[in-house]
C-alpha positions as CSV (number, residue, x, y, z in Angstrom):
1,M,3.6,-19.8,-4.0
2,F,4.0,-23.5,-4.9
3,R,3.8,-24.3,-8.6
4,L,3.3,-27.1,-11.0
5,S,6.0,-28.8,-13.0
6,S,5.3,-28.7,-16.7
7,S,8.2,-30.9,-17.9
8,D,5.6,-33.5,-18.7
9,E,2.7,-32.0,-20.7
10,K,0.6,-35.1,-20.0
11,T,0.7,-35.0,-16.3
12,N,0.2,-32.5,-13.5
13,I,3.0,-33.0,-10.9
14,I,3.3,-30.7,-8.0
15,K,6.9,-29.5,-7.8
16,F,8.5,-27.7,-4.9
17,D,11.6,-26.1,-6.3
18,F,14.6,-24.4,-4.7
19,I,12.8,-21.1,-4.3
20,D,9.9,-22.8,-2.6
21,A,12.2,-24.7,-0.2
22,L,14.0,-21.5,0.6
23,S,11.0,-19.3,1.1
24,L,9.5,-20.7,4.3
25,P,12.7,-20.5,6.4
26,M,13.3,-17.1,4.9
27,F,9.9,-16.0,6.0
28,A,10.5,-17.2,9.6
29,L,14.0,-15.7,9.9
30,T,13.0,-12.3,8.5
31,M,9.9,-12.0,10.6
32,V,11.9,-12.8,13.8
33,A,14.5,-10.2,12.7
34,E,11.8,-7.6,12.0
35,A,10.0,-8.2,15.3
36,R,13.3,-7.8,17.2
37,T,14.1,-4.6,15.2
38,L,10.7,-3.1,16.1
39,Q,11.0,-4.0,19.7
40,N,14.2,-1.9,19.9
41,R,12.3,1.2,18.6
42,P,11.7,3.7,21.3
43,H,8.1,4.3,20.3
44,L,5.5,2.1,18.6
45,R,2.1,3.2,17.6
46,E,-1.0,1.5,19.1
47,I,-3.7,0.4,16.7
48,G,-6.1,3.0,18.2
49,D,-3.8,6.0,17.7
50,M,-5.2,6.8,14.3
51,E,-8.7,6.6,15.6
52,Q,-8.0,9.7,17.8
53,A,-6.2,11.5,15.0
54,S,-7.3,14.9,13.9
55,E,-9.2,15.4,10.7
56,E,-6.2,17.0,9.1
57,E,-4.0,14.0,10.0
58,I,-6.6,11.6,8.5
59,S,-7.5,13.5,5.4
60,G,-3.9,14.5,4.5
61,A,-4.6,18.2,4.3
62,N,-1.0,18.9,5.4
63,P,1.3,17.8,2.5
64,N,4.4,17.6,4.7
65,P,5.4,13.9,5.3
66,D,4.8,12.5,8.8
67,P,7.6,10.6,10.5
68,L,7.3,6.8,10.0
69,V,6.2,5.4,13.4
70,P,5.6,1.6,13.2
71,V,2.7,-0.3,14.7
72,G,4.6,-3.5,15.4
73,Y,3.6,-7.1,15.9
74,E,0.7,-8.7,17.9
75,A,0.8,-12.4,18.6
76,N,-2.8,-13.3,17.7
77,D,-2.7,-11.2,14.5
78,T,0.5,-13.0,13.4
79,K,-0.9,-16.4,14.2
80,A,-4.0,-15.6,12.1
81,S,-1.8,-14.5,9.2
82,L,0.2,-17.8,9.3
83,K,-3.0,-19.8,9.4
84,M,-4.3,-17.9,6.3
85,L,-1.0,-18.8,4.6
86,A,-1.4,-22.5,5.3
87,G,-4.9,-22.5,4.0
88,N,-3.9,-20.6,0.9
89,I,-1.1,-23.0,0.1
90,T,-3.4,-26.0,0.4
91,I,-6.3,-24.6,-1.6
92,N,-4.4,-23.0,-4.3
93,T,-2.0,-25.9,-4.8
94,L,-5.0,-28.1,-5.5
95,F,-6.7,-25.5,-7.7
96,S,-3.5,-25.2,-9.7
97,L,-4.1,-28.8,-10.9
98,L,-7.0,-27.4,-12.9
99,L,-5.5,-24.1,-13.7
100,V,-2.4,-25.5,-15.4
101,R,-4.6,-27.7,-17.6
102,I,-6.4,-24.5,-18.8
103,Y,-3.1,-22.7,-19.3
104,R,-1.8,-25.7,-21.4
105,F,-5.0,-25.7,-23.5
106,L,-4.7,-22.0,-24.2
107,Y,-1.0,-22.4,-25.0
108,S,-1.8,-25.1,-27.5
109,H,-3.9,-22.5,-29.3
110,K,-1.3,-19.7,-29.0
111,I,-1.4,-16.9,-31.6
112,F,2.4,-16.2,-31.3
113,K,5.4,-18.4,-31.2
114,I,8.3,-16.9,-29.2
115,K,11.4,-18.8,-30.0
116,N,13.8,-17.1,-27.6
117,R,13.2,-18.3,-24.1
118,K,14.9,-15.4,-22.4
119,I,12.7,-13.0,-24.2
120,S,9.6,-15.0,-23.4
121,F,10.5,-15.1,-19.7
122,L,11.0,-11.3,-19.7
123,L,7.6,-10.9,-21.3
124,A,6.2,-13.4,-18.8
125,M,7.5,-11.2,-15.9
126,I,6.3,-7.9,-17.4
127,G,3.0,-9.4,-18.6
128,W,2.2,-11.1,-15.3
129,D,2.8,-7.8,-13.5
130,F,0.7,-5.8,-15.9
131,F,-2.3,-8.2,-15.5
132,Y,-1.6,-8.4,-11.8
133,Y,-2.2,-4.6,-11.6
134,W,-5.6,-5.0,-13.3
135,S,-6.5,-8.1,-11.3
136,H,-5.6,-6.2,-8.1
137,R,-7.5,-3.1,-9.1
138,L,-10.6,-5.2,-10.1
139,Q,-10.6,-6.8,-6.7
140,H,-10.8,-3.4,-5.1
141,E,-13.4,-2.0,-7.4
142,R,-16.0,-4.9,-7.7
143,R,-17.5,-6.5,-4.6
144,I,-17.5,-10.1,-5.9
145,F,-13.7,-9.9,-6.4
146,W,-13.2,-7.9,-3.2
147,A,-14.7,-10.9,-1.4
148,N,-11.4,-12.6,-2.2
149,H,-8.9,-9.8,-1.6
150,V,-10.4,-8.4,1.6
151,T,-8.6,-11.2,3.5
152,H,-5.2,-9.6,2.7
153,H,-6.4,-6.2,4.1
154,S,-8.0,-7.5,7.2
155,S,-5.1,-7.0,9.6
156,E,-4.7,-3.7,11.5
157,H,-1.0,-4.3,11.7
158,Y,1.6,-4.0,8.9
159,N,4.6,-6.2,9.0
160,L,6.1,-9.1,7.1
161,S,3.5,-11.5,8.5
162,T,0.8,-9.4,6.9
163,A,2.2,-10.4,3.5
164,L,1.4,-14.0,4.4
165,R,-2.3,-13.3,5.1
166,Q,-3.3,-14.7,1.7
167,P,-6.9,-15.3,0.5
168,W,-8.5,-18.6,-0.1
169,S,-10.7,-17.7,-3.1
170,N,-8.2,-16.9,-5.8
171,F,-10.2,-18.9,-8.3
172,L,-12.4,-15.8,-8.5
173,V,-9.7,-13.8,-10.4
174,S,-7.4,-16.5,-11.8
175,W,-8.9,-15.9,-15.3
176,V,-7.2,-12.4,-15.5
177,H,-3.8,-13.9,-16.4
178,M,-5.2,-16.4,-19.0
179,P,-4.2,-14.2,-22.0
180,L,-0.5,-14.9,-21.3
181,P,-0.5,-18.6,-22.5
182,F,-2.7,-17.6,-25.4
183,L,-0.2,-15.0,-26.4
184,G,2.6,-17.6,-26.5
185,I,4.2,-17.5,-23.1
186,P,5.1,-21.1,-22.0
187,V,3.1,-22.4,-19.0
188,E,6.2,-23.1,-16.8
189,Q,7.4,-19.5,-17.3
190,I,3.9,-18.1,-16.4
191,M,3.9,-20.1,-13.2
192,K,7.5,-19.0,-12.4
193,A,6.6,-15.3,-13.1
194,G,3.6,-15.6,-10.7
195,Q,5.8,-17.2,-8.0
196,L,8.5,-14.5,-8.3
197,N,6.0,-11.7,-8.4
198,L,4.4,-12.9,-5.2
199,L,7.7,-13.3,-3.5
200,Y,8.8,-9.8,-4.5
201,Q,5.8,-8.4,-2.7
202,Y,6.8,-10.1,0.6
203,W,9.6,-7.6,1.5
204,I,7.5,-4.5,0.9
205,H,5.1,-5.3,3.8
206,T,7.3,-3.7,6.5
207,E,7.6,-0.5,8.5
208,T,11.3,-1.1,9.2
209,I,12.2,0.5,5.8
210,G,11.4,4.1,5.1
211,R,11.6,5.7,1.7
212,L,14.3,4.5,-0.7
213,S,16.3,6.4,-3.3
214,K,14.2,8.3,-5.9
215,P,15.2,6.1,-8.9
216,V,14.0,3.0,-7.0
217,E,10.8,4.8,-5.7
218,N,10.0,6.1,-9.2
219,I,10.1,2.7,-10.9
220,F,9.5,-0.1,-8.3
221,N,6.8,-0.9,-5.8
222,T,8.4,-0.2,-2.4
223,P,7.4,-0.5,1.3
224,S,6.5,3.2,1.2
225,H,4.2,2.7,-1.8
226,H,2.6,-0.4,-0.5
227,R,2.0,1.0,3.0
228,V,-0.3,3.5,1.2
229,H,-2.1,0.6,-0.4
230,H,-2.9,-0.9,3.0
231,G,-4.2,2.4,4.4
232,A,-7.8,3.0,5.4
233,N,-7.2,6.8,5.3
234,P,-9.5,8.4,2.7
235,Q,-6.8,9.5,0.4
236,Y,-5.1,6.1,0.5
237,I,-8.1,3.9,-0.4
238,D,-7.9,2.2,-3.8
239,K,-4.4,3.4,-4.6
240,N,-1.0,1.8,-5.5
241,Y,-2.1,-1.5,-6.9
242,A,1.3,-2.4,-8.4
243,G,3.0,-5.7,-7.9
244,I,6.6,-5.0,-8.9
245,F,6.5,-1.9,-11.0
246,I,4.8,1.2,-9.6
247,T,4.9,2.5,-13.1
248,W,1.4,1.0,-13.8
249,D,-0.2,3.2,-11.1
250,K,1.5,6.3,-12.5
251,I,0.3,5.5,-16.0
252,F,-3.3,4.6,-15.0
253,G,-3.8,7.3,-12.4
254,T,-3.9,5.3,-9.2
255,F,-0.6,6.4,-7.6
256,E,-0.6,8.1,-4.2
257,P,2.6,9.0,-2.3
258,E,3.0,8.2,1.4
259,V,2.4,11.4,3.4
260,R,0.2,10.9,6.4
261,K,0.6,8.3,9.2
262,I,-1.3,5.3,7.9
263,K,-4.3,3.7,9.6
264,Y,-4.1,0.0,8.5
265,G,-7.0,-2.4,8.0
266,L,-10.5,-1.9,6.7
267,T,-12.8,1.1,6.9
268,K,-14.9,-1.3,9.0
269,N,-12.7,-3.8,10.7
270,I,-13.9,-7.3,11.4
271,G,-12.4,-7.8,14.9
272,T,-11.6,-11.5,14.7
273,F,-8.7,-13.8,14.4
274,E,-10.8,-16.8,13.2
275,P,-9.4,-18.0,9.9
276,L,-12.8,-19.0,8.4
277,K,-14.3,-15.6,9.2
278,I,-11.3,-13.8,7.8
279,A,-11.4,-15.8,4.6
280,Y,-15.2,-15.8,3.9
281,H,-16.9,-13.0,5.9
282,E,-17.3,-10.7,2.9
283,L,-18.4,-13.6,0.7
284,S,-21.0,-14.6,3.3
285,D,-22.2,-11.0,3.5
286,L,-22.4,-10.7,-0.3
287,F,-24.5,-13.9,-0.6
288,S,-26.8,-12.6,2.1
289,D,-27.3,-9.3,0.2
290,V,-27.8,-11.1,-3.1
291,H,-30.5,-13.3,-1.4
292,K,-32.3,-10.2,0.0
293,A,-32.3,-8.3,-3.3
294,N,-35.7,-7.9,-4.9
295,N,-34.9,-8.8,-8.5
296,W,-32.2,-10.0,-10.8
297,R,-31.0,-6.5,-11.6
298,E,-30.4,-5.8,-8.0
299,K,-28.8,-9.2,-7.5
300,V,-26.3,-8.5,-10.2
301,S,-25.7,-5.0,-9.0
302,C,-24.8,-6.4,-5.5
303,L,-22.1,-8.6,-7.2
304,F,-20.5,-5.9,-9.2
305,E,-21.0,-2.7,-7.2
306,H,-18.0,-1.0,-5.6
307,P,-17.3,-2.4,-2.1
308,E,-17.9,0.9,-0.3
């Protein structure tokens, strides 16, 4: 969320801009409003409701959309998500000190020079979102990268606090966006594009918003599309990777519409609110499996296999 000032190319100064200053109180106010809105709903689902669902409900054999019935908030779950946010801000702000140096080095060797800053910022936004799609997809398809992203999927609830359940090992995939400075996008615009992309995804973590108008649903990532992404139902796994534009999923064949009631969380939930376990349980399991592997081929296979 927080970014680095690049006004002085010789220094790395952490800068909290207006958007950063506004974001934290905005998170608090909108979560309170969402929680109160959900409390006024006549019916809320319990986490276990989908465990007792029929095979048809789980598999999506019936193509007719189910009504949207929210799960709601749970105090310990929300506290865990906020703790994950605090750790993410601390770790990633420090890591950005290194990352911005790498970006500046790549920008100094850029292959294009984009003179118009409005055009370069537009390219930064589109380019970040494009590479985000592939980064996100990679984190679902290869276990070493899933060890980072699994944190975000570990909640069995789905609300605005879930958006704040951010991982602590983003260094595993930070290289995905490195083509941007090399292609001539200024470093400060890359950092701003990443900030805005992440903030956009905050509002789509909610069950208080149903489906929007077709033009919006056809182009943008929405709460309906992203609820699918957080689903553990078989037809929802590894779908809807988009950040801002759902177009990428439609182009690359990973789009799935919201039809069945969604079972949130993991196919095998971890059952803990402990931040260290939420952040590193999969990485710990992965290292254990690599250690147990019989040879180097098996060890490498452990790292890059699909996280079934």
